[in-house]
N, C-alpha and C positions, 0 to 999 in steps of 0.2 A: 615700786610706783613713785618716781620723785615729784614733787610738783612743780617741777619746769622742765618734765621729759620733751625733749624734741624741740626744745626750745633755742633760739641763739641771742646772748645779751652782749652788749656793749658796755663795758663799767670806763670811766674815765678816772683818771689819779686812782687807777686801783695796784701799784706796785707797793702799798704801804698803808699803814692804817686802816681806817674805814671800809676803803674801795677794796683792799686786797680781803680783808673779812668777809665783803659782800661777796668776789668774784670766791673764794672758798666756799661759801655755805652756795652760791648757787652751783657749782660745780657737784656738790653733794646731792642736790635736787636734781641731776640731772642733765643742767643746760650744758649748750657748749658755750664757751666764754671766748670773748676778745678784751683782752684788755690792754689798755692804753696809758700812759703815763708820757710826763716829759724828761723822766731821769731815766734816760735809755741802758745805764748799766744797771740800775734798782730792777729797771722792767725786766731785763734778761734774767736776772736770778729771781724773780718772782713767778716768772712765767715756768723757769725747770722747775720749782718748788711744788707749785700747783697742778703743774704737768701729774703729778703723781694721785691727783684724785679725781681726773679726767681730761677731758678734750679742752683744750686751751690752747690761745695763740696772743703774740701780743703785738702791738703796733705802737709805737714812739712817735710821739707828737706835741705841739704846745694847742691848746683847746681855743687860745685867743687866736688863732688864725684859720681862718676860712677853710682855706687850702687842707691843712693838715685836718680839720676834723672831718673834712668829704672824706680824705684818705682813711679814717678811723672808720668811717661807717661803710665804705667800699670795702674794707678788709674784711666785715663783717661776711659780706656779700660772695664775696670771693672765695673766702673758707666755708662758709658753710650753706650756702643760698638764699640768705634770710638774715632778717634782723627784727625781734621780736620784742626784747627789752630794751630798753637804753638807761641806762644809769650814770645821770650828770653828777658826779661826785667831784672832779678836779676843784681845787680851790685852795685858798690861802688866808692867812688871818692879818690881822694886825691892831697892835694896840699902842697908841698914839694918840693925846689930848690934840683937840683942833687947831690949837697955837702952832703947835712943832707939826702939824700934817702938812707934807709937801705934795706938790702937784703929782709927783711922779708918784707916792705911794700912793693917794687918791687912785690914779689913773689905774695903777696895778691891778689893784683890790676889787674895782670895778671892772675891768675888763676881765679879769681871770674869771671871777664868783660868777658875773652875770653874762658878758658876752661869750664868756667861754661854755655859757648852755643854749643861749642863741645859735653860735653855729652849728652844733650838735644837733641840736631840733629842727634848724633849717635843711640841714642834708637827710634825718632818718625820715621825717615826714612823709616825703614821696615815698619812699620806699615801704613805710608803714600802708599807706594808704593803697597801693599797689598791691599788696598781699591780703588787704583784707582787714589789716586791723595792727594792735599791739599795745604795749606798755612802755611810758614815761615816766622814771622817779627820778626828783631832782633834789639837792640835798641842800635843805635849807639848814635853820638852825635857831635855838631858842632865841637865838639874839636877834632874830628877826620878827620875833615877838614881844620883846622885851629888851629895852636897851641897857646895856651895862657902862658905865665910865669909862673914856678913854680910849674909846673904841669906835668912833663915827664912819668911819669909814667901812668896817667890817659891820656894823649894825645896819649901817644904810644897803649896803650890798645884800643881805639876807634877807632884807624889809624887801628890795624889789625882787629875788628870787620867788617871794611867796606871791606875790601878786603877777611874776610873768608866767607862774605855774599856774594861777588861778586862770588867767586870762587865756591861754591856749589850750585848757582843761576844757574851755565852755564852746571853745572853736572846734576841736578835736572828736569831740565826743560822736558827732556824728558820723565820723568814720570808723567810728568803732576802735579808738585811739584813745586810750584814757591816761591820763597825767595827772600824777600826785607828788606830792611833797614830803620827804622824810626829813624830821627837824629834830635833832640830837642835842642832847645836853650836853657837858663834860665827859670826855671820851679819853681813855689810855692809849694814845696813839704817840707813834713817836716823838712828834714835836711837844706834847705834852710831857715825855718822859723825862725829854731835854729840858725841862725847865727844871723838872728836881734835879738832875744831875749836875748840870752846870750852876747851881744855886751857892750861894756860902753856907745855908745849912738846908740840905736835901730832906731833911726830915719835917722839919718847920712847913717847909713847903708843900710835900706831900700831904702834909696834917691841914693846910690850905686848900688844897685842890680837893681834899674828900670833904671836906665842910661845906663846899660851893651849893653842892644841893642838899633839903630835906633827907634825902635815903644815904647821905653822909659817907656816901664813896663814889668813886670815879667811875663807870661805864668802861665795858670792857669792848672792844671791838664788835664783835659776834654778837651781842645785845643788840646792837645799831642796826648790824645784819639782818638779824630777824626781821625788824622792820621794812627791811628793803625787800625780803623773799615775801612779805606777806602784801605790801604793792605793787608787787612785780608778779601775783599768781593769781588765780581764779577767785583765791577766798577773798579779794579785794573790788568783786565784780562790782559790786554799788559805789565804790569809792570814786566820785571823779573832783578834782578843782582841791581837794582834802590836803589836812597839812597833820601829818601823824608825829605827835610829839615824844618823846622819849627823852625825859629830862631830867628823872629823878624826883620830880615834885618842884625844880626851878622856875617854872613859869605860875605855878599853881600858888604862890604866895607872893 
């Protein structure tokens, strides 16, 4: 028996990194999975590979678009008849000091990371209400709790995600819809690996990444996916508006 047997899950930003690891783990635990991503090519590749582990389909789209978000939710209903779990994972990073931060960069980060959750939740909630409940997992960050230098847009966006999560959690629990946030620390995503590969001194860059948190290593995406599985499953049945921090001790100090 899997922990998500007979559940349908929609995972945004699921073609790579943490999103893909969540999709893989959910499939292993019995879920039917719809993966969405803005990168159609990467999405096609991911779906073909994920299909070896279970029932999965893909829908390309931009979470910043209300229409695209609606199509993502509808895809779950059309393919599998329900939407039991929504994982709002799609997001982008930004490292830029305030004096260099342009309006376009600010708008892109906030629109993707915050509006991109609003659009999905807006469409998912009526479906979940109609079927008697569901679970929503938002992807926050350690940087939504502890600011790091030269990242005002990203820090602000993830702080907003956490408060958005808490706000809708207290509104939706009356409908048996549980909402919680997963807040990862530094994780070996393709973007993080690219920083190593493209640096002048890859060894030094990798060492700096490993020293980021007290645990002195970078998380594997599957470790973060385990947190998403907990929040999506009945094992977290008393968690409402919570933030599950998996950061190797970063925020503890």
